[in-house]
C-alpha positions in Angstrom: 40.3 -91.0 -0.2 42.5 -88.4 -1.9 43.2 -89.9 -5.3 41.1 -92.1 -7.6 41.9 -93.7 -10.9 38.9 -93.3 -13.2 38.7 -95.7 -16.1 36.7 -94.9 -19.3 38.3 -97.2 -21.8 36.0 -97.0 -24.8 35.1 -93.3 -24.9 36.8 -90.1 -23.7 34.9 -87.8 -21.3 36.2 -84.9 -23.4 34.5 -85.9 -26.7 31.2 -84.4 -27.8 28.1 -86.4 -26.7 25.5 -87.4 -29.3 27.4 -89.3 -31.9 29.6 -92.4 -32.2 30.1 -93.8 -28.7 29.6 -90.4 -27.0 26.6 -90.1 -24.8 25.5 -89.6 -21.3 28.4 -91.6 -19.9 30.8 -89.1 -21.3 28.9 -86.3 -19.5 28.8 -88.4 -16.3 32.5 -89.0 -16.2 33.5 -85.4 -17.1 31.1 -83.7 -14.6 31.7 -86.2 -11.8 35.5 -85.9 -12.1 35.3 -82.1 -12.2 33.3 -82.1 -9.0 35.6 -84.6 -7.3 38.6 -82.4 -8.3 36.8 -79.3 -6.9 36.3 -81.3 -3.6 40.1 -82.0 -3.4 40.3 -85.5 -4.8 43.0 -86.0 -7.4 41.6 -87.9 -10.4 43.7 -89.7 -12.9 41.4 -90.5 -15.9 42.3 -93.2 -18.4 40.9 -93.6 -21.9 41.9 -95.2 -25.2 43.7 -93.1 -27.8 41.7 -93.0 -31.0 43.9 -90.4 -32.9 47.6 -90.1 -33.2 47.3 -86.3 -32.5 46.1 -87.0 -28.9 48.8 -86.2 -26.4 49.8 -88.7 -23.7 48.4 -86.5 -20.9 46.0 -83.5 -20.8 45.8 -81.4 -17.6 42.1 -80.6 -17.9 42.1 -78.6 -14.7 43.8 -78.9 -11.3 43.1 -82.4 -9.9 41.7 -83.7 -13.3 44.4 -85.3 -15.5 43.5 -87.3 -18.6 45.8 -90.1 -19.9 45.5 -91.4 -23.5 46.5 -95.1 -23.7 47.4 -96.7 -27.0 45.7 -100.1 -27.2 44.8 -101.5 -30.6 44.2 -99.6 -33.9 42.6 -96.2 -33.8 39.6 -97.3 -35.9 38.7 -100.3 -33.8 34.9 -100.9 -33.5 33.4 -101.0 -30.1 32.7 -104.7 -30.6 36.4 -105.5 -31.0 37.5 -103.7 -27.8 37.4 -106.8 -25.5 40.5 -108.0 -27.4 42.6 -105.0 -26.2 41.6 -105.0 -22.5 44.8 -106.8 -21.6 47.0 -104.3 -23.4 45.1 -101.3 -21.9 45.5 -102.9 -18.4 49.2 -103.3 -18.8 49.7 -99.7 -20.0 47.5 -98.3 -17.2 49.5 -100.4 -14.7 52.7 -98.8 -15.9 51.3 -95.3 -15.5 49.9 -96.1 -12.0 53.4 -97.2 -10.9 54.4 -93.6 -11.3 51.1 -92.0 -10.4 49.6 -94.3 -7.7 46.0 -93.9 -6.6 44.1 -95.0 -3.6 41.2 -96.6 -5.4 39.6 -97.3 -8.8 36.3 -96.2 -10.4 35.5 -98.0 -13.6 32.8 -96.9 -16.0 31.1 -99.4 -18.3 31.8 -103.2 -18.5 34.9 -102.9 -20.6 36.5 -100.5 -18.1 35.3 -102.6 -15.3 37.2 -105.6 -16.8 40.3 -103.5 -16.7 39.5 -102.4 -13.1 38.9 -105.9 -12.0 42.4 -107.0 -13.2 44.1 -103.9 -11.7 42.4 -104.4 -8.3 44.2 -107.7 -7.9 47.5 -106.3 -9.2 47.4 -103.3 -6.9 45.4 -104.5 -4.0 43.2 -101.4 -3.9 39.4 -101.0 -3.8 37.3 -101.1 -7.0 34.0 -99.3 -7.5 32.1 -99.8 -10.8 29.3 -97.8 -12.5 28.0 -99.9 -15.4 25.8 -97.3 -17.1 24.2 -100.1 -19.0 23.9 -103.8 -18.2 24.1 -106.5 -20.8 21.4 -108.7 -19.3 19.0 -105.8 -19.1 19.7 -104.8 -22.7 19.1 -108.4 -23.8 15.8 -108.5 -22.0 14.7 -105.3 -23.8 15.5 -106.8 -27.3 19.2 -106.0 -27.9 21.6 -108.8 -29.1 24.1 -108.7 -26.3 26.9 -111.3 -26.2 26.9 -113.9 -23.4 30.6 -113.1 -23.0 29.7 -109.5 -21.8 27.1 -110.8 -19.3 29.5 -113.4 -17.9 32.2 -110.8 -17.5 29.8 -108.4 -15.7 28.8 -111.3 -13.4 32.4 -111.9 -12.4 33.1 -108.2 -11.9 30.1 -107.7 -9.8 31.1 -110.6 -7.6 34.5 -109.0 -6.9 33.7 -105.3 -6.9 34.0 -103.6 -3.5 31.1 -101.3 -4.5 28.7 -101.1 -7.5 27.2 -97.6 -7.9 23.6 -97.6 -9.1 21.9 -94.4 -10.3 18.5 -95.3 -8.8 16.5 -98.0 -7.1 15.5 -99.6 -10.4 19.1 -100.1 -11.4 19.9 -101.5 -8.0 17.1 -104.1 -8.4 18.3 -105.0 -11.8 21.7 -105.7 -10.4 20.2 -108.0 -7.8 17.7 -109.7 -10.1 20.0 -110.3 -13.1 23.3 -110.8 -11.4 22.6 -111.7 -7.8 24.6 -108.6 -6.6 25.1 -108.4 -2.9 22.7 -105.7 -1.6 25.3 -104.4 0.9 27.8 -103.6 -1.8 25.3 -101.5 -3.9 25.5 -97.8 -3.3 23.0 -95.3 -4.8 24.6 -92.3 -6.4 22.3 -90.3 -8.6 23.9 -88.3 -11.4 23.5 -84.5 -11.4 23.0 -81.6 -13.8 24.9 -78.4 -14.1 22.2 -75.8 -13.3 24.6 -73.0 -14.4 24.1 -74.1 -18.0 20.8 -75.9 -17.8 18.1 -73.6 -16.6 14.9 -72.1 -17.8 14.9 -69.3 -20.5 12.8 -67.6 -23.1 11.4 -70.1 -25.6 10.9 -67.6 -28.4 14.5 -66.3 -28.1 15.9 -69.9 -28.2 13.8 -70.6 -31.3 15.0 -67.5 -33.0 18.6 -68.3 -32.2 18.3 -71.8 -33.6 16.3 -70.9 -36.6 13.3 -72.9 -35.5 9.7 -72.0 -36.3 8.1 -69.7 -33.7 4.5 -70.6 -34.6 4.6 -74.4 -34.2 4.5 -76.9 -31.4 7.9 -78.5 -31.1 9.1 -81.8 -29.6 12.7 -82.7 -29.1 14.8 -85.9 -29.4 18.4 -85.5 -28.3 20.9 -88.4 -28.4 22.7 -90.9 -30.5 20.8 -92.0 -33.6 20.6 -95.7 -32.9 17.6 -98.2 -32.4 18.2 -98.4 -28.6 17.3 -94.7 -28.2 14.1 -95.0 -30.1 14.2 -91.9 -32.4 12.2 -94.0 -35.0 9.4 -94.2 -32.4 9.5 -90.5 -31.9 9.1 -89.9 -35.6 6.2 -92.3 -35.9 4.5 -90.8 -32.8 4.7 -87.3 -34.3 3.2 -88.6 -37.5 0.0 -89.9 -35.8 -0.3 -87.2 -33.1 -3.4 -85.0 -33.5 -1.6 -82.0 -32.1 0.8 -82.2 -35.1 4.1 -81.1 -33.5 7.3 -80.7 -35.4 10.2 -82.9 -34.2 13.6 -81.5 -33.5 16.3 -84.2 -33.7 19.8 -83.4 -32.3 22.3 -86.2 -32.7 24.5 -88.2 -35.0 24.9 -91.8 -36.1 26.3 -94.4 -33.7 28.0 -97.8 -34.4 29.1 -99.5 -37.6 25.6 -99.3 -39.2 24.8 -95.8 -38.0 24.8 -94.2 -41.4 22.4 -96.8 -42.7 20.1 -96.2 -39.8 20.0 -92.4 -40.3 19.1 -93.1 -44.0 16.3 -95.4 -42.8 15.0 -92.7 -40.4 14.9 -90.1 -43.2 13.1 -92.4 -45.5 10.7 -93.4 -42.8 9.8 -89.7 -42.2 9.2 -89.2 -45.9 7.0 -92.4 -46.1 4.9 -91.1 -43.2 4.6 -87.7 -44.8 6.3 -85.8 -42.0 9.7 -85.1 -43.6 9.0 -81.4 -43.7 8.2 -81.4 -39.9 11.5 -83.0 -38.9 14.4 -80.6 -38.1 17.7 -82.4 -38.2 20.7 -81.0 -36.2 24.2 -82.4 -35.9 25.5 -83.3 -32.4 26.0 -80.1 -30.4 28.6 -79.1 -27.8 27.1 -80.2 -24.5 26.5 -76.7 -23.0 24.7 -75.6 -26.2 22.0 -78.3 -25.8 20.3 -76.0 -23.2 19.1 -73.8 -26.1 17.4 -76.7 -27.7 15.7 -77.8 -24.4 14.5 -74.2 -23.9 13.2 -73.9 -27.5 10.8 -76.8 -27.4 7.4 -77.6 -25.7 8.4 -81.1 -24.7 11.3 -83.5 -24.8 10.7 -87.1 -25.8 12.9 -90.0 -24.5 11.6 -93.3 -26.0 14.6 -95.5 -25.1 14.2 -99.3 -24.9 16.4 -99.2 -21.8 18.0 -96.4 -19.8 20.0 -96.8 -16.6 19.3 -93.1 -15.8 18.7 -90.7 -18.6 20.6 -87.5 -18.4 18.8 -85.9 -21.4 15.5 -86.1 -19.4 17.2 -84.5 -16.4 18.8 -81.7 -18.4 15.5 -81.0 -20.2 13.7 -80.8 -16.8 16.3 -78.4 -15.5 15.5 -76.1 -18.4 11.8 -76.1 -17.5 10.7 -78.5 -20.2 8.4 -81.4 -19.5 9.5 -84.9 -20.5 7.6 -87.7 -22.1 9.6 -90.9 -21.5 9.4 -94.7 -21.8 8.8 -96.1 -18.3 12.1 -97.9 -18.2 15.2 -97.9 -15.9 16.0 -94.7 -14.2 13.6 -92.5 -16.2 11.0 -93.0 -13.5 13.3 -91.3 -11.1 13.5 -88.2 -13.2 10.0 -88.0 -14.6 7.2 -87.7 -12.0 4.3 -89.0 -13.9 1.6 -86.5 -14.4 3.5 -83.7 -12.6 6.9 -83.1 -14.5 5.9 -85.0 -17.6 4.5 -88.4 -18.6 5.8 -92.0 -18.3 4.6 -94.2 -21.2 4.0 -97.8 -20.5 3.7 -99.1 -24.1 6.5 -98.3 -26.5 4.1 -97.8 -29.5 3.5 -94.7 -31.7 -0.1 -94.5 -30.6 0.9 -94.4 -26.9 3.6 -91.7 -27.4 1.3 -89.7 -29.7 -1.4 -89.7 -27.0 1.1 -88.5 -24.4 2.2 -85.7 -26.8 -1.4 -84.6 -27.3 -2.0 -84.6 -23.5 1.0 -82.4 -22.9 0.8 -80.1 -25.9 -2.9 -79.3 -25.8 -3.8 -76.6 -23.3 -1.4 -75.3 -20.7 0.1 -78.5 -19.4 3.5 -77.9 -21.0 4.0 -74.8 -18.9 2.7 -76.1 -15.6 4.7 -79.4 -16.0 7.8 -77.5 -17.0 7.7 -75.5 -13.8 7.4 -78.7 -11.7 10.2 -80.3 -13.8 12.5 -77.5 -13.0 11.8 -77.7 -9.3 12.3 -81.5 -9.3 15.6 -81.1 -11.1 17.1 -79.0 -8.3 17.5 -82.2 -6.2 20.1 -83.5 -8.6 23.6 -81.9 -8.5 27.1 -83.1 -9.5 28.4 -81.8 -6.2 26.1 -84.1 -4.3 27.1 -87.0 -6.5 30.8 -86.3 -5.9 30.3 -86.0 -2.2 28.6 -89.4 -2.1 31.3 -91.1 -4.1 34.0 -89.6 -1.9 32.2 -90.8 1.2 31.9 -94.3 -0.2 35.6 -94.5 -1.0 36.5 -93.2 2.5 34.5 -96.0 4.0 36.3 -98.5 1.7 39.6 -97.6 3.3 38.6 -99.4 6.5 37.1 -102.4 4.8 38.7 -105.7 3.8 38.7 -105.9 0.0 36.2 -108.3 -1.5 37.8 -111.4 -3.1 36.7 -113.2 -6.2 34.3 -116.0 -5.2 
């Protein structure tokens, strides 16, 4: 397989993670495509134009070309994007007539809907990485529309391959969508160890203007209920080890600003406003300084298909306290590289914070976390994706049932 069309409709791999719709998926697409290009695979990446200054095509690097497609107004909310899938598909088809590819890799259910339609138009294999699943999010308390779940069901039934980041996600695909086991391929995301690696904690704190005499915990990600930053604040408030909390991220979604206001008021009501250090979203490579600066990284998500923040923190030698959901159990080795928390309550997370922060556990767990992270690389992920697409060349394409 020498060329792949990569679909990332709702968010560009070039935007900064941590705010709006930018998160781990952006990092995943950018890093995976970069590694595929380095391995000789031509990648044509397609995303929706959200600003009239964005050019039609950006040559990111040899083998990595990004296409901006106009589909709907620039300010469309994510919830309104299903209505423009047809327009996006038509425009992408027009571009692919000039720049044909051997296969399609769609990211997220909206992109997968585009990929499903194009598969039938072009008669080429379709692989999908969902990143999040509507049925799983609904089970964890999110109000996901039935339309999304039905669309995912039909896409899974026709995809030639569905990539899962770990065994847990593979089981979710089978249990919630009756996905065929033989068409699920495990491809774990990676981490760029050139950027994310251990360093001097005191130096990182000085560079960021953080206190050098306090225990510090970190939350990094979009500020939305799904990610659980409110739980991190509440855990810090009742922790007997009394750490400060560093929050790196920005509002997400139409009610994002209101949620940030709620978080700040909640911190004030709990009497910990002076122990919360707020930072705007950071360029991805600069996050390494934050991971190095803290004693522990907290990932209290309600659901998480993988959890790149946990992996990046581990690569910097920082232990992780995470909710025991989704792929976080693949990254965090409970009791060795950090702690997995069964109950998503302030008391449970506070107890985990106290366990890690009191004594020398932070240092010993951090060393184990770094060693464990070495098993995850983007080069390995790209090689696995290429091998799967090469096999698809000799298979008959799956038909809609």
